[in-house]
C-alpha positions in Angstrom: 64.5 -56.9 76.6 66.6 -54.9 74.1 64.9 -52.2 72.1 66.5 -50.9 68.9 65.1 -47.8 67.2 65.2 -48.0 63.4 64.3 -45.1 61.1 60.8 -43.6 61.4 58.2 -46.1 62.9 60.2 -49.3 62.9 61.4 -51.0 66.1 63.3 -54.1 66.8 63.0 -56.0 70.1 65.3 -58.8 71.1 64.8 -61.2 74.0 66.2 -64.7 74.7 67.9 -64.9 71.3 64.9 -64.1 69.2 63.8 -60.9 67.4 60.5 -59.2 66.9 60.2 -56.3 64.4 57.5 -53.8 64.2 56.5 -51.7 61.2 59.4 -52.0 58.8 58.2 -49.5 56.2 59.6 -47.7 53.3 61.1 -44.9 55.5 63.1 -47.5 57.5 66.3 -49.2 56.5 66.2 -51.7 53.6 67.3 -54.4 55.9 65.1 -53.5 59.0 63.2 -56.7 58.9 66.0 -59.1 58.0 66.8 -61.5 60.8 63.3 -61.2 62.3 61.6 -64.3 63.8 58.3 -62.4 63.8 57.1 -59.2 62.2 54.1 -57.1 63.3 52.5 -54.4 61.0 50.1 -52.0 62.3 48.5 -50.8 59.1 49.0 -50.5 55.3 50.5 -47.2 54.8 53.8 -47.4 53.1 55.9 -45.8 55.8 54.8 -48.8 58.0 54.4 -51.6 55.5 56.8 -52.2 52.6 55.8 -55.4 50.9 59.3 -55.9 49.3 61.0 -55.7 52.6 58.7 -58.2 54.3 58.9 -60.6 51.4 62.7 -60.4 51.5 62.7 -61.1 55.3 60.3 -64.1 55.0 62.3 -65.6 52.3 65.5 -65.2 54.2 64.1 -67.0 57.3 61.5 -69.8 56.4 60.5 -69.9 60.0 59.6 -66.2 60.3 55.9 -65.1 60.4 53.8 -62.0 60.2 50.9 -60.8 62.3 48.9 -57.9 60.8 45.5 -56.7 59.8 43.5 -58.0 56.9 44.4 -55.3 54.3 48.2 -56.2 54.7 47.8 -60.0 55.2 45.9 -60.2 51.9 48.9 -59.0 50.0 51.3 -61.5 51.6 49.3 -64.6 52.3 49.2 -66.2 48.9 53.0 -66.4 48.8 53.6 -67.5 52.3 50.7 -69.8 53.3 50.3 -70.5 57.0 52.9 -67.8 57.8 50.7 -64.6 57.7 48.2 -64.2 60.5 45.2 -61.7 60.6 44.6 -60.0 63.9 42.2 -57.4 65.2 41.4 -55.5 68.5 41.3 -57.8 71.5 43.3 -60.6 70.1 46.2 -62.1 72.0 48.9 -64.3 70.6 52.6 -65.3 71.0 55.2 -64.4 68.4 58.8 -65.3 68.7 58.4 -65.8 72.4 56.8 -62.4 73.0 53.3 -62.2 74.4 51.3 -59.7 72.2 47.9 -58.1 72.8 46.1 -56.2 70.0 44.6 -52.7 70.8 42.8 -50.3 68.6 40.9 -50.3 65.4 41.2 -47.2 63.4 43.9 -44.9 62.0 43.9 -41.3 63.4 41.9 -38.7 61.4 44.2 -37.2 58.7 41.4 -35.0 57.3 37.5 -35.5 57.6 37.3 -35.8 53.8 39.6 -38.9 53.8 38.2 -42.4 54.8 39.7 -43.9 57.8 41.6 -47.1 57.4 42.2 -49.8 60.0 45.1 -49.5 62.4 46.1 -51.7 65.3 48.5 -51.3 68.1 50.6 -54.0 69.7 51.2 -54.2 73.5 54.3 -56.4 74.1 54.9 -58.7 77.2 52.1 -57.4 79.4 52.8 -53.7 78.8 56.7 -53.5 78.7 56.4 -51.9 75.3 53.4 -50.5 73.4 53.5 -49.4 69.7 50.3 -47.7 68.7 50.9 -47.3 64.9 49.3 -44.3 63.5 46.7 -43.7 66.3 46.6 -42.4 69.8 45.2 -45.7 71.3 45.3 -45.9 75.1 45.6 -49.6 76.3 43.5 -50.8 79.2 46.5 -51.5 81.3 49.8 -49.9 82.5 52.6 -49.3 79.9 56.3 -49.3 80.8 57.6 -48.0 77.4 55.5 -46.1 75.0 56.7 -45.8 71.4 55.4 -42.2 70.8 54.4 -41.1 67.3 55.9 -37.7 67.9 55.2 -36.0 64.5 52.7 -36.9 61.7 50.4 -35.2 59.2 47.5 -36.3 61.5 48.7 -34.8 64.8 49.8 -31.7 66.6 52.0 -31.4 69.6 49.3 -30.7 72.0 47.7 -34.1 71.1 51.0 -35.8 71.5 51.6 -34.4 74.9 48.0 -35.2 76.1 48.5 -38.8 74.8 51.6 -39.2 77.0 49.6 -37.9 79.9 46.7 -40.3 79.3 48.9 -43.4 78.8 51.1 -42.5 81.7 54.1 -44.6 80.7 57.3 -44.8 82.7 59.1 -43.6 79.6 58.3 -42.5 76.0 60.6 -43.1 73.0 60.1 -41.1 69.9 58.9 -42.9 66.7 57.2 -41.6 63.6 59.9 -38.9 63.3 61.3 -39.1 59.8 59.6 -35.9 58.9 60.8 -34.0 61.9 63.9 -31.9 61.0 66.8 -31.5 63.4 65.9 -27.8 63.8 62.5 -28.8 65.2 63.7 -31.7 67.6 64.6 -29.5 70.5 61.2 -27.9 70.4 59.5 -31.3 70.6 62.0 -32.6 73.2 61.5 -29.7 75.5 57.7 -29.4 75.3 56.9 -33.1 75.6 59.5 -33.6 78.3 58.3 -30.6 80.3 54.5 -31.2 80.0 54.0 -34.9 79.3 54.6 -36.2 82.7 56.8 -39.0 81.7 60.5 -39.4 80.8 60.8 -38.5 77.2 63.7 -40.1 75.4 65.0 -40.3 71.8 67.3 -42.9 70.1 69.0 -42.2 66.9 68.3 -44.8 64.2 70.3 -47.9 65.2 70.5 -46.9 68.9 69.5 -49.4 71.5 68.2 -49.4 75.1 67.2 -52.0 77.7 63.5 -51.8 78.6 
């Protein structure tokens, strides 16, 4: 499986000639979802879900489909009947040849005064890749490659480190990093790498790796 890191929280996975895209939001490249056979969206926040990008991708490929939670599905379903699927915690399905399990229910706490929205994570092909969206969800099975939300308004580095320790992946690649400056990256790399207990890796936008 080929993993390509797009900007911020977006990831492209390719296998057997088919492409799965996760969270092509407004912080990602304008063409991040183009060419996708299937698109997964973890939640409604604009850095993970950009309606225009998804509409463009679905119009470009009449066979493409989206799997997401209800709040996002409701915005797309009327224009693309039968192609937008609503999922929740515990669901399993196959998208573009990838086997997907849904884990998690709520976005991480940003502040106690703010209501929490729904957020789901996606476990791909039996744990080869896990993308948690905006939550520190721990799947109930081993994870090879964890897409690690490394920096967000709702987290601090000690929580990120403890999350890696709890999931215990073979490797963790940074996502959710658009707000992380180049000056701060070595601090995060050193601390997570030294304390997380797993290989901590980073790809520049457009960079790829085999997982």
